[in-house]
Structure formats: structure tokens, C-alpha cells
Chimera marker file (.cmm) of the C-alpha trace (Angstrom):
<marker_set name="trace">
<marker id="1" x="10.205" y="-13.335" z="-3.224" r="1" g="1" b="0" radius="0.5"/>
<marker id="2" x="8.616" y="-14.767" z="-0.088" r="1" g="1" b="0" radius="0.5"/>
<marker id="3" x="6.495" y="-12.720" z="2.264" r="1" g="1" b="0" radius="0.5"/>
<marker id="4" x="4.653" y="-13.602" z="5.461" r="1" g="1" b="0" radius="0.5"/>
<marker id="5" x="1.666" y="-11.424" z="4.591" r="1" g="1" b="0" radius="0.5"/>
<marker id="6" x="-1.141" y="-13.056" z="2.653" r="1" g="1" b="0" radius="0.5"/>
<marker id="7" x="-2.814" y="-9.851" z="1.585" r="1" g="1" b="0" radius="0.5"/>
<marker id="8" x="-1.264" y="-9.510" z="-1.850" r="1" g="1" b="0" radius="0.5"/>
<marker id="9" x="-3.128" y="-9.265" z="-5.146" r="1" g="1" b="0" radius="0.5"/>
<marker id="10" x="-1.277" y="-10.033" z="-8.383" r="1" g="1" b="0" radius="0.5"/>
<marker id="11" x="-1.931" y="-8.048" z="-11.527" r="1" g="1" b="0" radius="0.5"/>
<marker id="12" x="-0.467" y="-6.222" z="-14.502" r="1" g="1" b="0" radius="0.5"/>
<marker id="13" x="0.521" y="-2.564" z="-14.635" r="1" g="1" b="0" radius="0.5"/>
<marker id="14" x="-2.019" y="-0.867" z="-16.895" r="1" g="1" b="0" radius="0.5"/>
<marker id="15" x="-0.985" y="2.782" z="-16.717" r="1" g="1" b="0" radius="0.5"/>
<marker id="16" x="1.487" y="5.079" z="-14.962" r="1" g="1" b="0" radius="0.5"/>
<marker id="17" x="0.987" y="8.819" z="-14.584" r="1" g="1" b="0" radius="0.5"/>
<marker id="18" x="4.376" y="10.205" z="-13.597" r="1" g="1" b="0" radius="0.5"/>
<marker id="19" x="4.826" y="13.257" z="-11.433" r="1" g="1" b="0" radius="0.5"/>
<marker id="20" x="7.970" y="15.008" z="-10.198" r="1" g="1" b="0" radius="0.5"/>
<marker id="21" x="7.752" y="13.356" z="-6.756" r="1" g="1" b="0" radius="0.5"/>
<marker id="22" x="4.885" y="10.832" z="-6.809" r="1" g="1" b="0" radius="0.5"/>
<marker id="23" x="3.386" y="8.744" z="-9.586" r="1" g="1" b="0" radius="0.5"/>
<marker id="24" x="-0.032" y="7.124" z="-9.938" r="1" g="1" b="0" radius="0.5"/>
<marker id="25" x="0.159" y="3.437" z="-10.841" r="1" g="1" b="0" radius="0.5"/>
<marker id="26" x="-2.909" y="1.574" z="-12.098" r="1" g="1" b="0" radius="0.5"/>
<marker id="27" x="-2.740" y="-2.192" z="-11.573" r="1" g="1" b="0" radius="0.5"/>
<marker id="28" x="-5.275" y="-4.318" z="-13.461" r="1" g="1" b="0" radius="0.5"/>
<marker id="29" x="-6.285" y="-7.367" z="-11.452" r="1" g="1" b="0" radius="0.5"/>
<marker id="30" x="-8.549" y="-10.368" z="-12.079" r="1" g="1" b="0" radius="0.5"/>
<marker id="31" x="-11.948" y="-9.600" z="-13.537" r="1" g="1" b="0" radius="0.5"/>
<marker id="32" x="-10.743" y="-6.372" z="-15.137" r="1" g="1" b="0" radius="0.5"/>
<marker id="33" x="-10.790" y="-4.550" z="-11.799" r="1" g="1" b="0" radius="0.5"/>
<marker id="34" x="-8.178" y="-1.887" z="-11.057" r="1" g="1" b="0" radius="0.5"/>
<marker id="35" x="-6.183" y="-0.897" z="-8.003" r="1" g="1" b="0" radius="0.5"/>
<marker id="36" x="-4.684" y="2.594" z="-8.062" r="1" g="1" b="0" radius="0.5"/>
<marker id="37" x="-1.693" y="3.458" z="-5.908" r="1" g="1" b="0" radius="0.5"/>
<marker id="38" x="0.392" y="6.591" z="-5.384" r="1" g="1" b="0" radius="0.5"/>
<marker id="39" x="4.070" y="5.735" z="-4.934" r="1" g="1" b="0" radius="0.5"/>
<marker id="40" x="7.218" y="7.771" z="-5.316" r="1" g="1" b="0" radius="0.5"/>
<marker id="41" x="8.490" y="8.265" z="-8.850" r="1" g="1" b="0" radius="0.5"/>
<marker id="42" x="11.840" y="6.968" z="-7.618" r="1" g="1" b="0" radius="0.5"/>
<marker id="43" x="10.121" y="3.711" z="-6.596" r="1" g="1" b="0" radius="0.5"/>
<marker id="44" x="8.518" y="3.402" z="-10.042" r="1" g="1" b="0" radius="0.5"/>
<marker id="45" x="11.993" y="3.621" z="-11.572" r="1" g="1" b="0" radius="0.5"/>
<marker id="46" x="13.676" y="1.363" z="-8.999" r="1" g="1" b="0" radius="0.5"/>
<marker id="47" x="11.018" y="-1.350" z="-9.447" r="1" g="1" b="0" radius="0.5"/>
<marker id="48" x="11.137" y="-1.003" z="-13.229" r="1" g="1" b="0" radius="0.5"/>
<marker id="49" x="7.370" y="-0.579" z="-13.374" r="1" g="1" b="0" radius="0.5"/>
<marker id="50" x="5.962" y="-0.097" z="-16.864" r="1" g="1" b="0" radius="0.5"/>
<marker id="51" x="2.675" y="-0.871" z="-18.610" r="1" g="1" b="0" radius="0.5"/>
<marker id="52" x="2.399" y="-4.619" z="-19.222" r="1" g="1" b="0" radius="0.5"/>
<marker id="53" x="4.747" y="-5.589" z="-16.376" r="1" g="1" b="0" radius="0.5"/>
<marker id="54" x="3.492" y="-8.073" z="-13.784" r="1" g="1" b="0" radius="0.5"/>
<marker id="55" x="3.361" y="-6.689" z="-10.239" r="1" g="1" b="0" radius="0.5"/>
<marker id="56" x="1.383" y="-7.209" z="-7.060" r="1" g="1" b="0" radius="0.5"/>
<marker id="57" x="-0.460" y="-4.889" z="-4.706" r="1" g="1" b="0" radius="0.5"/>
<marker id="58" x="0.503" y="-5.482" z="-1.069" r="1" g="1" b="0" radius="0.5"/>
<marker id="59" x="-1.923" y="-4.252" z="1.579" r="1" g="1" b="0" radius="0.5"/>
<marker id="60" x="-0.663" y="-3.238" z="5.004" r="1" g="1" b="0" radius="0.5"/>
<marker id="61" x="-2.990" y="-1.248" z="7.234" r="1" g="1" b="0" radius="0.5"/>
<marker id="62" x="-4.076" y="1.754" z="5.154" r="1" g="1" b="0" radius="0.5"/>
<marker id="63" x="-1.083" y="1.555" z="2.784" r="1" g="1" b="0" radius="0.5"/>
<marker id="64" x="-0.834" y="-0.042" z="-0.644" r="1" g="1" b="0" radius="0.5"/>
<marker id="65" x="2.653" y="-0.922" z="-1.867" r="1" g="1" b="0" radius="0.5"/>
<marker id="66" x="3.804" y="-2.398" z="-5.185" r="1" g="1" b="0" radius="0.5"/>
<marker id="67" x="6.120" y="-5.405" z="-5.345" r="1" g="1" b="0" radius="0.5"/>
<marker id="68" x="7.611" y="-7.354" z="-8.229" r="1" g="1" b="0" radius="0.5"/>
<marker id="69" x="9.262" y="-10.769" z="-8.427" r="1" g="1" b="0" radius="0.5"/>
<marker id="70" x="12.825" y="-10.668" z="-9.620" r="1" g="1" b="0" radius="0.5"/>
<link id1="1" id2="2" r="1" g="1" b="0" radius="0.2"/>
<link id1="2" id2="3" r="1" g="1" b="0" radius="0.2"/>
<link id1="3" id2="4" r="1" g="1" b="0" radius="0.2"/>
<link id1="4" id2="5" r="1" g="1" b="0" radius="0.2"/>
<link id1="5" id2="6" r="1" g="1" b="0" radius="0.2"/>
<link id1="6" id2="7" r="1" g="1" b="0" radius="0.2"/>
<link id1="7" id2="8" r="1" g="1" b="0" radius="0.2"/>
<link id1="8" id2="9" r="1" g="1" b="0" radius="0.2"/>
<link id1="9" id2="10" r="1" g="1" b="0" radius="0.2"/>
<link id1="10" id2="11" r="1" g="1" b="0" radius="0.2"/>
<link id1="11" id2="12" r="1" g="1" b="0" radius="0.2"/>
<link id1="12" id2="13" r="1" g="1" b="0" radius="0.2"/>
<link id1="13" id2="14" r="1" g="1" b="0" radius="0.2"/>
<link id1="14" id2="15" r="1" g="1" b="0" radius="0.2"/>
<link id1="15" id2="16" r="1" g="1" b="0" radius="0.2"/>
<link id1="16" id2="17" r="1" g="1" b="0" radius="0.2"/>
<link id1="17" id2="18" r="1" g="1" b="0" radius="0.2"/>
<link id1="18" id2="19" r="1" g="1" b="0" radius="0.2"/>
<link id1="19" id2="20" r="1" g="1" b="0" radius="0.2"/>
<link id1="20" id2="21" r="1" g="1" b="0" radius="0.2"/>
<link id1="21" id2="22" r="1" g="1" b="0" radius="0.2"/>
<link id1="22" id2="23" r="1" g="1" b="0" radius="0.2"/>
<link id1="23" id2="24" r="1" g="1" b="0" radius="0.2"/>
<link id1="24" id2="25" r="1" g="1" b="0" radius="0.2"/>
<link id1="25" id2="26" r="1" g="1" b="0" radius="0.2"/>
<link id1="26" id2="27" r="1" g="1" b="0" radius="0.2"/>
<link id1="27" id2="28" r="1" g="1" b="0" radius="0.2"/>
<link id1="28" id2="29" r="1" g="1" b="0" radius="0.2"/>
<link id1="29" id2="30" r="1" g="1" b="0" radius="0.2"/>
<link id1="30" id2="31" r="1" g="1" b="0" radius="0.2"/>
<link id1="31" id2="32" r="1" g="1" b="0" radius="0.2"/>
<link id1="32" id2="33" r="1" g="1" b="0" radius="0.2"/>
<link id1="33" id2="34" r="1" g="1" b="0" radius="0.2"/>
<link id1="34" id2="35" r="1" g="1" b="0" radius="0.2"/>
<link id1="35" id2="36" r="1" g="1" b="0" radius="0.2"/>
<link id1="36" id2="37" r="1" g="1" b="0" radius="0.2"/>
<link id1="37" id2="38" r="1" g="1" b="0" radius="0.2"/>
<link id1="38" id2="39" r="1" g="1" b="0" radius="0.2"/>
<link id1="39" id2="40" r="1" g="1" b="0" radius="0.2"/>
<link id1="40" id2="41" r="1" g="1" b="0" radius="0.2"/>
<link id1="41" id2="42" r="1" g="1" b="0" radius="0.2"/>
<link id1="42" id2="43" r="1" g="1" b="0" radius="0.2"/>
<link id1="43" id2="44" r="1" g="1" b="0" radius="0.2"/>
<link id1="44" id2="45" r="1" g="1" b="0" radius="0.2"/>
<link id1="45" id2="46" r="1" g="1" b="0" radius="0.2"/>
<link id1="46" id2="47" r="1" g="1" b="0" radius="0.2"/>
<link id1="47" id2="48" r="1" g="1" b="0" radius="0.2"/>
<link id1="48" id2="49" r="1" g="1" b="0" radius="0.2"/>
<link id1="49" id2="50" r="1" g="1" b="0" radius="0.2"/>
<link id1="50" id2="51" r="1" g="1" b="0" radius="0.2"/>
<link id1="51" id2="52" r="1" g="1" b="0" radius="0.2"/>
<link id1="52" id2="53" r="1" g="1" b="0" radius="0.2"/>
<link id1="53" id2="54" r="1" g="1" b="0" radius="0.2"/>
<link id1="54" id2="55" r="1" g="1" b="0" radius="0.2"/>
<link id1="55" id2="56" r="1" g="1" b="0" radius="0.2"/>
<link id1="56" id2="57" r="1" g="1" b="0" radius="0.2"/>
<link id1="57" id2="58" r="1" g="1" b="0" radius="0.2"/>
<link id1="58" id2="59" r="1" g="1" b="0" radius="0.2"/>
<link id1="59" id2="60" r="1" g="1" b="0" radius="0.2"/>
<link id1="60" id2="61" r="1" g="1" b="0" radius="0.2"/>
<link id1="61" id2="62" r="1" g="1" b="0" radius="0.2"/>
<link id1="62" id2="63" r="1" g="1" b="0" radius="0.2"/>
<link id1="63" id2="64" r="1" g="1" b="0" radius="0.2"/>
<link id1="64" id2="65" r="1" g="1" b="0" radius="0.2"/>
<link id1="65" id2="66" r="1" g="1" b="0" radius="0.2"/>
<link id1="66" id2="67" r="1" g="1" b="0" radius="0.2"/>
<link id1="67" id2="68" r="1" g="1" b="0" radius="0.2"/>
<link id1="68" id2="69" r="1" g="1" b="0" radius="0.2"/>
<link id1="69" id2="70" r="1" g="1" b="0" radius="0.2"/>
</marker_set>
């Protein structure tokens, strides 16, 4: 996947706390640091996010979105 934005940080999904509408996704990045994002539970399923899966945090303004390479 190509993107014009350069503000992406790769990592590995560490933990997902699912809720009925939104889920909390913890992404472990370099140095053992973590980025936590709230995204819809539907997006967690659609992206196939699961602990151990590689993903990236994408920063746009005040939003954090998860992306995966397919």
C-alpha cells in the first residue's frame, strides 16, 4: 500500500479490548513503546487485527488510524 503521508509508525498489535461499538487497540512500536487507538469494532474485524499482527499507526491531525499491508 502506498500513501502520500509520511507520518506512519509501524508496529505489532499487542492487545485488543473489544467493545460493542468501539475497540481499544494497543500497537507496540520500536523501543517497546505503545500507541493506543480507539477504532470501531467493525474496523478491527475488517482489517483482521489480532495480537501479533503487523500494522501501522497513521497520524492525521488529531486522529490515529490503523492500516495494514495486504
